[in-house]
LUMSE-558445 format. One record per residue (C-alpha): residue number from 1; x, y, z. Coordinates in steps of 0.001 Angstrom, whole numbers, plus 500000, padded with zeros to 6 digits. Example, Ala and Ser with C-alpha at 12.3 -4.5 7.8 and 13.67 -1.06 7.14 Angstrom:
@k 1&X 512300&Y 495500&Z 507800
@k 2&X 513670&Y 498940&Z 507140
% end
This chain:
@k 1&X 517434&Y 487535&Z 477808
@k 2&X 519367&Y 490612&Z 476691
@k 3&X 516220&Y 492782&Z 476702
@k 4&X 515291&Y 491509&Z 480151
@k 5&X 518741&Y 492285&Z 481556
@k 6&X 518580&Y 495809&Z 480176
@k 7&X 515097&Y 496292&Z 481629
@k 8&X 516220&Y 494863&Z 484970
@k 9&X 519264&Y 497139&Z 485109
@k 10&X 517083&Y 500212&Z 484455
@k 11&X 514548&Y 499124&Z 487074
@k 12&X 517282&Y 498488&Z 489661
@k 13&X 518911&Y 501826&Z 488877
@k 14&X 515644&Y 503713&Z 489327
@k 15&X 514499&Y 502128&Z 492576
@k 16&X 517833&Y 501654&Z 494310
@k 17&X 518714&Y 505252&Z 493434
@k 18&X 515447&Y 506476&Z 494934
@k 19&X 516110&Y 504423&Z 498086
@k 20&X 519664&Y 505749&Z 498431
@k 21&X 518465&Y 509307&Z 497832
@k 22&X 515803&Y 508923&Z 500545
@k 23&X 518399&Y 507585&Z 502977
@k 24&X 520753&Y 510469&Z 502230
@k 25&X 518152&Y 513240&Z 502067
@k 26&X 516145&Y 512379&Z 505180
@k 27&X 519268&Y 511706&Z 507245
@k 28&X 520903&Y 514998&Z 506216
@k 29&X 517924&Y 517351&Z 506018
@k 30&X 515658&Y 515911&Z 508750
@k 31&X 518373&Y 514320&Z 510928
@k 32&X 516717&Y 510918&Z 510702
@k 33&X 518635&Y 507679&Z 511045
@k 34&X 518604&Y 504266&Z 509396
@k 35&X 520614&Y 502506&Z 512111
@k 36&X 518705&Y 501490&Z 515250
@k 37&X 519874&Y 501396&Z 518838
@k 38&X 518580&Y 498033&Z 520031
@k 39&X 520193&Y 498123&Z 523464
@k 40&X 516809&Y 499006&Z 524978
@k 41&X 513206&Y 499590&Z 523888
@k 42&X 513344&Y 503214&Z 525026
@k 43&X 516412&Y 503966&Z 522905
@k 44&X 514982&Y 502053&Z 519940
@k 45&X 511729&Y 504023&Z 519958
@k 46&X 513384&Y 507385&Z 520654
@k 47&X 514990&Y 507467&Z 517185
@k 48&X 513415&Y 509098&Z 514151
@k 49&X 513895&Y 506585&Z 511335
@k 50&X 514143&Y 507223&Z 507619
@k 51&X 510991&Y 506004&Z 505877
@k 52&X 509013&Y 505486&Z 509099
@k 53&X 505537&Y 506706&Z 509992
@k 54&X 503406&Y 506394&Z 513124
@k 55&X 502381&Y 502851&Z 512163
@k 56&X 506005&Y 501796&Z 511842
@k 57&X 506666&Y 502345&Z 515535
@k 58&X 503668&Y 500225&Z 516549
@k 59&X 505169&Y 497270&Z 514687
@k 60&X 508755&Y 497980&Z 515728
@k 61&X 507742&Y 498180&Z 519382
@k 62&X 506054&Y 494781&Z 519304
@k 63&X 508822&Y 493259&Z 517164
@k 64&X 511435&Y 494332&Z 519693
@k 65&X 509695&Y 492379&Z 522449
@k 66&X 509799&Y 489287&Z 520232
@k 67&X 513462&Y 489968&Z 519529
@k 68&X 514223&Y 490193&Z 523266
@k 69&X 511769&Y 487797&Z 524882
@k 70&X 510320&Y 485727&Z 521985
@k 71&X 506777&Y 487024&Z 522473
@k 72&X 505006&Y 490267&Z 521516
@k 73&X 504238&Y 492934&Z 524093
@k 74&X 500535&Y 493054&Z 523210
@k 75&X 498014&Y 491483&Z 520839
@k 76&X 497986&Y 494265&Z 518241
@k 77&X 498667&Y 492456&Z 514946
@k 78&X 501373&Y 490123&Z 516317
@k 79&X 501783&Y 488486&Z 512881
@k 80&X 503184&Y 491794&Z 511614
@k 81&X 505445&Y 492084&Z 514662
@k 82&X 506897&Y 488627&Z 513975
@k 83&X 507467&Y 489665&Z 510366
@k 84&X 509424&Y 492767&Z 511438
@k 85&X 511242&Y 490766&Z 514115
@k 86&X 512778&Y 488562&Z 511407
@k 87&X 514677&Y 491622&Z 510187
@k 88&X 515848&Y 492386&Z 513719
@k 89&X 517142&Y 488847&Z 514193
@k 90&X 518984&Y 488817&Z 510859
@k 91&X 520211&Y 492406&Z 510578
@k 92&X 520213&Y 493569&Z 514230
@k 93&X 520691&Y 497342&Z 514439
@k 94&X 520716&Y 497654&Z 510640
@k 95&X 517151&Y 496357&Z 510264
@k 96&X 515671&Y 499772&Z 509164
@k 97&X 518278&Y 500014&Z 506404
@k 98&X 517670&Y 496377&Z 505398
@k 99&X 513882&Y 496862&Z 505135
@k 100&X 514265&Y 499944&Z 502917
@k 101&X 516869&Y 498440&Z 500594
@k 102&X 515290&Y 494982&Z 500400
@k 103&X 511843&Y 496356&Z 499534
@k 104&X 513356&Y 498534&Z 496796
@k 105&X 515490&Y 495693&Z 495432
@k 106&X 512615&Y 493199&Z 495351
@k 107&X 510179&Y 495660&Z 493791
@k 108&X 512659&Y 496514&Z 491014
@k 109&X 513331&Y 492840&Z 490242
@k 110&X 509724&Y 491640&Z 490438
@k 111&X 508446&Y 494532&Z 488330
@k 112&X 511005&Y 493778&Z 485609
@k 113&X 510086&Y 490076&Z 485660
@k 114&X 506340&Y 490794&Z 485385
@k 115&X 506787&Y 493252&Z 482505
@k 116&X 509070&Y 490876&Z 480647
@k 117&X 506636&Y 487976&Z 481115
@k 118&X 503644&Y 489925&Z 479824
@k 119&X 505556&Y 491880&Z 477205
@k 120&X 508470&Y 489743&Z 475989
@k 121&X 510897&Y 491219&Z 473437
@k 122&X 509379&Y 494708&Z 473682
@k 123&X 512090&Y 496571&Z 475541
@k 124&X 511067&Y 500139&Z 474640
@k 125&X 507444&Y 499490&Z 475588
@k 126&X 508463&Y 497997&Z 478927
@k 127&X 510777&Y 500923&Z 479662
@k 128&X 507907&Y 503349&Z 478959
@k 129&X 505647&Y 501470&Z 481402
@k 130&X 508448&Y 501397&Z 483970
@k 131&X 508962&Y 505162&Z 483708
@k 132&X 505213&Y 505766&Z 483746
@k 133&X 504635&Y 504126&Z 487133
@k 134&X 507866&Y 505370&Z 488720
@k 135&X 506418&Y 508742&Z 489882
@k 136&X 503689&Y 506899&Z 491824
@k 137&X 506018&Y 504418&Z 493521
@k 138&X 509491&Y 505845&Z 494139
@k 139&X 508527&Y 507616&Z 497376
@k 140&X 506532&Y 504851&Z 499103
@k 141&X 508514&Y 501747&Z 498147
@k 142&X 511574&Y 502613&Z 500295
@k 143&X 509566&Y 502869&Z 503526
@k 144&X 509374&Y 501004&Z 506827
@k 145&X 505711&Y 500226&Z 506255
@k 146&X 503515&Y 497280&Z 505329
@k 147&X 502538&Y 498545&Z 501880
@k 148&X 505896&Y 497853&Z 500142
@k 149&X 505928&Y 494255&Z 501446
@k 150&X 502321&Y 493726&Z 500355
@k 151&X 503052&Y 495212&Z 496936
@k 152&X 505944&Y 492786&Z 496478
@k 153&X 503784&Y 489818&Z 497521
@k 154&X 501131&Y 490960&Z 495036
@k 155&X 503662&Y 491313&Z 492218
@k 156&X 504878&Y 487773&Z 492955
@k 157&X 501291&Y 486532&Z 492891
@k 158&X 500701&Y 488131&Z 489483
@k 159&X 503935&Y 486661&Z 488126
@k 160&X 502658&Y 483191&Z 489033
@k 161&X 499270&Y 484107&Z 487575
@k 162&X 500986&Y 484986&Z 484286
@k 163&X 502809&Y 481641&Z 484468
@k 164&X 499453&Y 479900&Z 485093
@k 165&X 500615&Y 478555&Z 488454
@k 166&X 497328&Y 479300&Z 490175
@k 167&X 498062&Y 477772&Z 493602
@k 168&X 501279&Y 479768&Z 493950
@k 169&X 499419&Y 482903&Z 492836
@k 170&X 496795&Y 482262&Z 495517
@k 171&X 499413&Y 481553&Z 498181
@k 172&X 501261&Y 484848&Z 497673
@k 173&X 498081&Y 486924&Z 497770
@k 174&X 497343&Y 485039&Z 501009
@k 175&X 500731&Y 486208&Z 502373
@k 176&X 499659&Y 489765&Z 501585
@k 177&X 496450&Y 489149&Z 503548
@k 178&X 498472&Y 488077&Z 506593
@k 179&X 499922&Y 491589&Z 506750
@k 180&X 496699&Y 493372&Z 505781
@k 181&X 493625&Y 491256&Z 506685
@k 182&X 491388&Y 493115&Z 504211
@k 183&X 493324&Y 491372&Z 501412
@k 184&X 491448&Y 488218&Z 502405
@k 185&X 488794&Y 489565&Z 500017
@k 186&X 491282&Y 488924&Z 497224
@k 187&X 491996&Y 485426&Z 498544
@k 188&X 488281&Y 484720&Z 498114
@k 189&X 488248&Y 486262&Z 494615
@k 190&X 491289&Y 484240&Z 493573
@k 191&X 489633&Y 481064&Z 494825
@k 192&X 486494&Y 481771&Z 492791
@k 193&X 488150&Y 482764&Z 489515
@k 194&X 490989&Y 480226&Z 489671
@k 195&X 488551&Y 477515&Z 490839
@k 196&X 490797&Y 476698&Z 493803
@k 197&X 487856&Y 476576&Z 496174
@k 198&X 489232&Y 474290&Z 498883
@k 199&X 492609&Y 476043&Z 499080
@k 200&X 490906&Y 479439&Z 499154
@k 201&X 488562&Y 478343&Z 501975
@k 202&X 491501&Y 476911&Z 503944
@k 203&X 493629&Y 480058&Z 503549
@k 204&X 490674&Y 482340&Z 504332
@k 205&X 489996&Y 480357&Z 507503
@k 206&X 493669&Y 480537&Z 508519
@k 207&X 493476&Y 484299&Z 508097
@k 208&X 490094&Y 485023&Z 509688
@k 209&X 490065&Y 482836&Z 512813
@k 210&X 493251&Y 484272&Z 514404
@k 211&X 492108&Y 487816&Z 513581
@k 212&X 488692&Y 487212&Z 515149
@k 213&X 490377&Y 485839&Z 518279
@k 214&X 492854&Y 488739&Z 518408
@k 215&X 490082&Y 491312&Z 517929
@k 216&X 488561&Y 490193&Z 521248
@k 217&X 491827&Y 491199&Z 522902
@k 218&X 492397&Y 494429&Z 520976
@k 219&X 491220&Y 496091&Z 517765
@k 220&X 493391&Y 495002&Z 514868
@k 221&X 493110&Y 498164&Z 512776
@k 222&X 493671&Y 501871&Z 513318
@k 223&X 491842&Y 502948&Z 510147
@k 224&X 488894&Y 504284&Z 512156
@k 225&X 491283&Y 506299&Z 514287
@k 226&X 492806&Y 507836&Z 511142
@k 227&X 489394&Y 508596&Z 509674
@k 228&X 487972&Y 510364&Z 512708
@k 229&X 491135&Y 512346&Z 513402
@k 230&X 491209&Y 513345&Z 509737
@k 231&X 487540&Y 514295&Z 509883
@k 232&X 488199&Y 516600&Z 512821
@k 233&X 491226&Y 518050&Z 511081
@k 234&X 489366&Y 518768&Z 507825
@k 235&X 485811&Y 519603&Z 508885
@k 236&X 486496&Y 521319&Z 512198
@k 237&X 489703&Y 523015&Z 511044
@k 238&X 491838&Y 521570&Z 513814
@k 239&X 495492&Y 520669&Z 513512
@k 240&X 496378&Y 516948&Z 513402
@k 241&X 497814&Y 517194&Z 516935
@k 242&X 494685&Y 518935&Z 518294
@k 243&X 492390&Y 516397&Z 516629
@k 244&X 494439&Y 513486&Z 517968
@k 245&X 494447&Y 514967&Z 521477
@k 246&X 490675&Y 515470&Z 521444
@k 247&X 490065&Y 511899&Z 520305
@k 248&X 492404&Y 510570&Z 522994
@k 249&X 490553&Y 512557&Z 525648
@k 250&X 487306&Y 510855&Z 524583
@k 251&X 488690&Y 507371&Z 523882
@k 252&X 491414&Y 506562&Z 526374
@k 253&X 491165&Y 502846&Z 525553
@k 254&X 491866&Y 503454&Z 521843
@k 255&X 489294&Y 500946&Z 520633
@k 256&X 486948&Y 500971&Z 517662
@k 257&X 483807&Y 500711&Z 519825
@k 258&X 484703&Y 504022&Z 521429
@k 259&X 485548&Y 505589&Z 518064
@k 260&X 482155&Y 504500&Z 516700
@k 261&X 480315&Y 505891&Z 519726
@k 262&X 482267&Y 509107&Z 519370
@k 263&X 481367&Y 509361&Z 515686
@k 264&X 477670&Y 508530&Z 516306
@k 265&X 477479&Y 511450&Z 518754
@k 266&X 479100&Y 513674&Z 516156
@k 267&X 476626&Y 512429&Z 513551
@k 268&X 473637&Y 513298&Z 515788
@k 269&X 474931&Y 516860&Z 516048
@k 270&X 475745&Y 517335&Z 512345
@k 271&X 473811&Y 514698&Z 510319
@k 272&X 473396&Y 516718&Z 507115
@k 273&X 477024&Y 517757&Z 507001
@k 274&X 478308&Y 514195&Z 507513
@k 275&X 475855&Y 512634&Z 505028
@k 276&X 476888&Y 515208&Z 502443
@k 277&X 480585&Y 514543&Z 503127
@k 278&X 480191&Y 510751&Z 502858
@k 279&X 478106&Y 511008&Z 499665
@k 280&X 480660&Y 513294&Z 498019
@k 281&X 483665&Y 511197&Z 499042
@k 282&X 481997&Y 507917&Z 498048
@k 283&X 481927&Y 509273&Z 494489
@k 284&X 485252&Y 511131&Z 494472
@k 285&X 487476&Y 508703&Z 496388
@k 286&X 487589&Y 505946&Z 493731
@k 287&X 488341&Y 508541&Z 491036
@k 288&X 491157&Y 510069&Z 493068
@k 289&X 492497&Y 506684&Z 494116
@k 290&X 492653&Y 505320&Z 490579
@k 291&X 493540&Y 508413&Z 488591
@k 292&X 494692&Y 511333&Z 490769
@k 293&X 496294&Y 509843&Z 493903
@k 294&X 498771&Y 512656&Z 494553
@k 295&X 497657&Y 515469&Z 496876
@k 296&X 498092&Y 518688&Z 494922
@k 297&X 498943&Y 521691&Z 497079
@k 298&X 499925&Y 525243&Z 496326
@k 299&X 503278&Y 526636&Z 497397
@k 300&X 506893&Y 525742&Z 496761
@k 301&X 505956&Y 522408&Z 495133
@k 302&X 503626&Y 523968&Z 492585
@k 303&X 505840&Y 523044&Z 489609
@k 304&X 506300&Y 519482&Z 490864
@k 305&X 502559&Y 519108&Z 491435
@k 306&X 501967&Y 520372&Z 487903
@k 307&X 504230&Y 517592&Z 486651
@k 308&X 502317&Y 515015&Z 488696
@k 309&X 499026&Y 516327&Z 487356
@k 310&X 500164&Y 515895&Z 483742
@k 311&X 501535&Y 512409&Z 484489
@k 312&X 498240&Y 511528&Z 486192
@k 313&X 496260&Y 512570&Z 483101
@k 314&X 498453&Y 510454&Z 480810
@k 315&X 498372&Y 507524&Z 483232
@k 316&X 494582&Y 507788&Z 483594
@k 317&X 494029&Y 507555&Z 479841
@k 318&X 496319&Y 504535&Z 479561
@k 319&X 494689&Y 502818&Z 482536
@k 320&X 491164&Y 503369&Z 481231
@k 321&X 492176&Y 502009&Z 477818
@k 322&X 493825&Y 499011&Z 479498
@k 323&X 490789&Y 498153&Z 481627
@k 324&X 488531&Y 498346&Z 478559
@k 325&X 490882&Y 496298&Z 476397
@k 326&X 491534&Y 493657&Z 479045
@k 327&X 487912&Y 493127&Z 480092
@k 328&X 488516&Y 489369&Z 479976
@k 329&X 491086&Y 489685&Z 482777
@k 330&X 488252&Y 489580&Z 485274
@k 331&X 490305&Y 488417&Z 488274
@k 332&X 492813&Y 491256&Z 487952
@k 333&X 490147&Y 493899&Z 487291
@k 334&X 487900&Y 492740&Z 490150
@k 335&X 490885&Y 492563&Z 492509
@k 336&X 491842&Y 496108&Z 491575
@k 337&X 488290&Y 497419&Z 492030
@k 338&X 487843&Y 495546&Z 495325
@k 339&X 490844&Y 497322&Z 496844
@k 340&X 489678&Y 500664&Z 495451
@k 341&X 486145&Y 500297&Z 496818
@k 342&X 487243&Y 498972&Z 500210
@k 343&X 489590&Y 501839&Z 501017
@k 344&X 487400&Y 504457&Z 499348
@k 345&X 484439&Y 503501&Z 501541
@k 346&X 486532&Y 503087&Z 504670
@k 347&X 487930&Y 506591&Z 504292
@k 348&X 484683&Y 508197&Z 503187
@k 349&X 484742&Y 510659&Z 506104
@k 350&X 488441&Y 511437&Z 505679
@k 351&X 489600&Y 511264&Z 502076
@k 352&X 492918&Y 513020&Z 502642
@k 353&X 496212&Y 511174&Z 502371
@k 354&X 495189&Y 507546&Z 501907
@k 355&X 495188&Y 507712&Z 498086
@k 356&X 498852&Y 508746&Z 497921
@k 357&X 500109&Y 506154&Z 500383
@k 358&X 497943&Y 503211&Z 499289
@k 359&X 498291&Y 503803&Z 495547
@k 360&X 501229&Y 501371&Z 495448
@k 361&X 498802&Y 498583&Z 496439
@k 362&X 497041&Y 499133&Z 493105
@k 363&X 500189&Y 499384&Z 490997
@k 364&X 500756&Y 495609&Z 490500
@k 365&X 497227&Y 495104&Z 489111
@k 366&X 497379&Y 498270&Z 487019
@k 367&X 500792&Y 497295&Z 485663
@k 368&X 499457&Y 493858&Z 484720
@k 369&X 496571&Y 495362&Z 482739
@k 370&X 498698&Y 498049&Z 481083
@k 371&X 501433&Y 495576&Z 480108
@k 372&X 498877&Y 493157&Z 478644
@k 373&X 497444&Y 495998&Z 476569
@k 374&X 500861&Y 497143&Z 475384
@k 375&X 501723&Y 493579&Z 474389
@k 376&X 499285&Y 493889&Z 471498
@k 377&X 499106&Y 497614&Z 470823
@k 378&X 501152&Y 500743&Z 471026
@k 379&X 499551&Y 503384&Z 473254
@k 380&X 498232&Y 505529&Z 470390
@k 381&X 496868&Y 502493&Z 468533
@k 382&X 495105&Y 501218&Z 471653
@k 383&X 493613&Y 504637&Z 472340
@k 384&X 492359&Y 505071&Z 468763
@k 385&X 490861&Y 501586&Z 468684
@k 386&X 489050&Y 502273&Z 471967
@k 387&X 487530&Y 505437&Z 470510
% end
């Protein structure tokens, strides 16, 4: 218990400090706010919130309508809007602050619990693992986005997996799939490997049927939008704003059918270039996603990027060793690879950015494998034995 409390205190210190620093830094330097004005939708959406991105405002907008009138404004992922609305009902104008702090608090606690479960009585080892993953998580955990919530659901699922409570493990990965429907692939995997076939089928059905119904009303993902805008930005050397404006001029209805038609026309004009781009990214994306998720750029952050590069090399070696050593952990490894392959293929025409943001979705599975490896070996011993 003493070792766990020490580990928990370090984890809380790291992640709550990073959350508080983000709140202070973005509010002071970028004049962002973490207190909403909920007197009207216009005032709510006019604010620039700490930890928010474009996606955040889509969910906040719909959540506000639920908060005011008990029903969402439109049929774009209403389940997410209801989830965000809970924070509005409980915390009112402080909901952005609550989301940031709660995500950071839960991640710190759940991570400490998982490490202690897999690696009991090895405090130094657990601290090393904690410090190792911190550079990949401290920026994206305190955000008003779906990924921190999903990461916390996944950590909870893996805690129950370690405790051999398979139905609870399956249920929490199902909760993650409610927020991101592509995680239903993991619900299916869990059902197969945990032999919870009926529960898996039931939860998959609960996930898929509403999404199929909602997709007839409006597309439930903006991944294709991101990809095509990013393609224009990278290949045609346009700014993000110019690329977005051009896509909007072609697809006023903002639906995936239009995006696909738009991309097919582009493909007819430049087939060789696009095939070459997709082939290259299909190979490079998984490598970047797993091992080098940070975007390295020249300029004032050169020293910091050098640090990230070194950390990435160390982390890559440890992760490779862990996957090899834990080859019997098929559910965790296949879950990890399923997420990697899904996003890598989806962003094959626009590889920029997604690896950094979505890396935290991999961290629970990677932490599980690394901790299991460290429970039997020190890093150097594991590496030597692998060789």
